N, C-alpha and C positions, 0 to 999 in steps of 0.2 A: 533949592533942590531936595526932591523927594526920596524917602527911605524905602526901602523895597525888599522883601526877603523872597527868596527863591529855595523851593523846599525840593531835593533831590540834585546831587553832585555827579550826574551822568553826563552823557555828551552834550543833552540837550540843554539841561540847566547851565553848564558851562557856557554853551553859546548864548544863551539868554542874558547871562550874567554880564559877558564880555560886551554886548551889544549896546545893552543899558548903560552900563557903566562909562563907554567911549563917548557916550554923548556929553555928558559933564552934567546931565540934568539929573541923575540917578544917583544914589549911594546904595552899593548893593551887597547884601550878606547872603552867603549861600549855606544853606543849613542841611546836614546830613547826619545819619547815626554813625557812620562808618568814617573814623579819622583817616583810613587808608585811601578811601574814595575822595575826600576832602583833598588829600594830599597830592593827589593824580591829577586833580583840575589843572588845565593850561588857561587860566584867565591871569587878567593883568593884575599888576599890584594893587590897583583901586579897589579890588574886590576883595570884600573880608569874607571870613568863613567861621562857622559855628557848630561844632560837633554836639549834637542834643539827641536823646531819645524821643521822638515826638510822641509816641504812645504814651509817655509818662506825663499822668495828669498835671497840667499847668506849665509843662516845660518849654511849649511852642508860643501858648501865651505870652510868656514872659518875654521872649524873642519880638513876638508881634507888637508889644505895648509901645505905641507912638507911632508905629510906622504908617506909612501911606496903603500900601499892598502887600498881599501874599500871591506869588503865582507858583503853583504846584507842578513841578516836573517829576514827581515823584512816581511809583507804581501805582496802577488804577486803585488796588485796595487800600490805599493811604490816603483816598481821596477825600472820603468824608472826614476822618479826623483833621484834616487840615481845614477844611469848611467849616468844621464846628468851631476849630478855634478862632477861625477869621471873625465869626459871627460874635464870639464872646468879646473879641478885642475891638471890634467894630472898624476893621480895616477892610478895605475892597478886597475882592477873591477873584482870582483868575486860575483856570487849569486847563490841562491838555489830555484830559480824560476821553477815552471812546467808550467807557462802561455805561451802560443804560440805567443800571439799578443805581448806580452812586449818583448820577446826574438828577435822577428823580430824588434823593435826600437832598443834594444841594438846593434844588427848586423849592424844596419844603424849607430849608433853613433860611432861603432868602425871602419868604414872606413876613418874617419880623425881624429882619435884619437892617440895620440902620446904615449899610454901606451897599455898593453894587456887588453882585455875584454873577460873573459870567464864565460860565463852564464852556468846556470844549472849544478853546481857542486856538487849535494847532490847525493842521492842513485838513484833514478828513477824520473827525467833524471838525468844522471851521471853515477857513476859507471855501471850501467846496460849497456850503451852505450860502454864503455871502453870493458867490456867483448865480449860484441855480436860483436863489430868490430875486436877483436883479434879471437874468433871463426871464423869469417866470412872469415878473410885473409887465413885460412888452406886450402881453398878449392879452386879449378879451376873455378868452375862456381856454384853459388848460386841458391838454389830453394826456401828456406825458413827462415825468421829469427822470431823467436817468444820469446817475451821476458816477464815474469811474475815476479811480486814482490808486497808483500804484509808485512805491519807491523802489526801484529796481537798480541792479548792478549794471554799469555800463558793459561791462564784460563778463558774463556768466560762464562758469567752468565747473559747474558739478551737476549732478543728476537734478537735482532741484531747480536749478537755474535761478540760484537765488543767495544772496549774504545778508548777513545780519546788519541792517540799517537802523534799526527801532527797537524800542523796548521788547525783548523776547518776551516778557510776562503780557505785552500789549497785544502782540502778534497772535501767541496762543488764545488769549482770551477771545479776539474778534474771529478765529478759526473754529471756536468751541461753542460760542453762547448764539441762542437763537437771534435772527435778525428781523428787524421791523422794515415793512415795506405797505404799499399801498397797492392793492389788486382790485380792478373792477370797482374803484372808488370806496372799497373797504379797508380799512386797519388790519393787518394781520400779521402774524411771524412765519418766516420761513426759513428752512434749514441751512445753516452755515456750508460754504462748498460746494453748494449747488448753484444748479440755473446757470451753468458753465455756458460763455458763448466765446466766440474767436473772432477778432478782427486785426486789421493792419492800419495803423497810422504813421504815414512819414515812411513807408517801405519795409517797418518793422512789424511783425505778426505778435499779437499779444492773446492772453486769454483772460477772461474775468469772471469772477464767482462771487456768490453772497457772502459776506462777512458782517459782523455786528458791530454796531455803532457809529459807521460812518455818516448817518444821515442826522445825527444830531436830535434836534427838535422839531425838523422838518416836517416829519409826518403830522404832529399835532398842528403845525402852522398851515400846512395844505390839504389837510382832511376836509373832504367836501369840497373842495376845489379842482382836485386832479384825479384823473381815473387811473392812471399808473406812475406810481413813485418807487424807485429802488435804487440801492447803492450795491456796487460790485467793487471789488479788489482787484487791480490788475498785475499779472503776473506773467512771465514767459510760458509758452505751451509745455504741458506736463506737469507744472508744478501741483497743480490742485490734485492730479491722481495720486500722486505719492503721499501728499500729506493726509487724502482720505484714508490710505492703506495705514499709515501710521496712526491715525486717531482713531479710526473706526475698527479696523481689522486687527490690529495689535492692541487694541484698547489704551491708547496713551492718552485719550480724551479723558481716562480717570487717573489717570498718575502724569499730572501735569508737571510736577516737581522732576520725574524723570525725563520728561519729554524736553523740558529746561535744559537740563544737564546736557543731553544727547546734542539738542542744538546747537548751545555755546561752545561745546567742546568739539565739535564736527566741523559747523560753518564759521569761516572767518567773516570778521566784519569788513567793511571797504569804505573808503571815502570817494572813490570813484562809482557814483551813483548817479541816477537821472529820475526826477520825480516827474511823472506823466499825469496830466490833469485833463479829464475830458468829460462834459457835460453837455448833454444833448436836450433840449425842450422844446416841444411840440404841442400847438394849440392853434386857435382861430384867432384872426384879425380881420375885422371887417368882413366877417362870413368865409374867408379863405383859411384853409388848412395849411400852416407854414411852421418851419422847423428853424431854430437858431442853436448854434453850437459855438463853444468855447473849447478851445485846446491849447495847451500849452505844456512845455517841458522846461524844467528848471535842473541845471547841472550843478555838480559840486564845484566851487570856486574859492577863490581866496577874498578875504574880508579882512584888508590891513595886511599883515605878514602870514596870517594863519589860513590854512586851507580847511574850509568846512564841506560836508557833504551837502549834496542837495537837501536831503531830509532834514539836517540840522538847518539850513538856511531858510526853508520854508516852514518848518514848525515854529522855529525860534522867533523867525520876522514876523509871524503871524499874532504870535501872543503880545510880542512887542508893540505893534502896531495898534492892538486893541488896547493895552494900557495906556501907550502915547494919547491915544484919542481920549481915553477916561480922564487922564492927566489934565489933558486941555479943554476938558468941559465939554467934549464933544458927543458925549454918551451920559445918560442918566446917572446920577451918583449913587442911587438906592436902588434896591430890588433886583428880580431877576432878569435878565439881559440874553436873549437869544442870540445866535451869531447872524442870522437872517434879518434881525433889527439894524445891523450895521449896513452901510450904504457902500456899494463897492467903488465908486468913485473917490469918496473919501478914504476908503481903506487904501487904494492904490495910489492917492496922493499923498499918503503919509510917509515919513522917511524910512520906517521901516516897511511898509506895504509894496513900498517900491521894489522889492525884492522879487515880486511876482509879476514885472513887467514881462510882456510877451516879445520874444524875440522874432517871432514869426506870427502873420497874421491869420494864421489859420492852418491846422494840419490838415492831410489828405487823408482820409478815413476810406478803408475798403471793408466792407462787412464779411 
């Protein structure tokens, strides 16, 4: 039985702990600095907890001693601290961060680490890169790779057409930070909340716009191989315009703590959500210009007796699948591992990756 530490006692951290512990193959300890957060966790009795201040020198390293891996489900600004502790302790490291700057530091730490460092193991970045790379490999030459993902309420009922389904810090960060893209074959940065587009999938109208971090390391992997590569977050129409007004016109971009407080006290969370995943790749096969698309929707569902949101299921299942593959020896045991290095077939065949099974063969898209 492999011992795992999960840092972060939020909804995703609790879901990860439950999924892993229920297999009987992992002994899980959830770590958080807030005892109240640990006390509110809905986890099985098999999951242990530990209240520590990870910023304190040596505190996390002590917990990690002798463990197989540490999984970060903590806010993005703690990513580097957890990665540093993993490197010092010689344990495998996996995270869910969408923060580009943090991932660069993780990559640097991996150059001298004696264990595997696998950042961005969630939905986007994460699974979306595995899908995109799988589609891209089917072409002789690439023209464009367009990745769209959104975690949305099934029943929107406010002006933002949105409920809190994910980390508030993470949402604000991806709405504010510059976004990587490949435009006309060149790596560049594009502004968040811009380049809005609208489309309909299975009869539902959505908008999509630039947000930071969703591409993971795919820009680096496909630079020089593709003309256009971009990532956009999916929301219901009207969301981007209001967010731009709040962040830009009212200046909340520079007062993120105030913006976080507003969102968390005005927008309810929900377990009744749907995760929309949409990837389109175009390129040439034997001289012909062709396009292939992956479309999927994952809804909230019961796992055992507990109801989990779609974003809990997709995010937690993704990092658990990668950990499982690492534990089974299906991934390198040392160094930096990109999401796009993971084979889609192997991921979907994994007991956790099966959560992404497509219920429909294809979505119906209207531009």
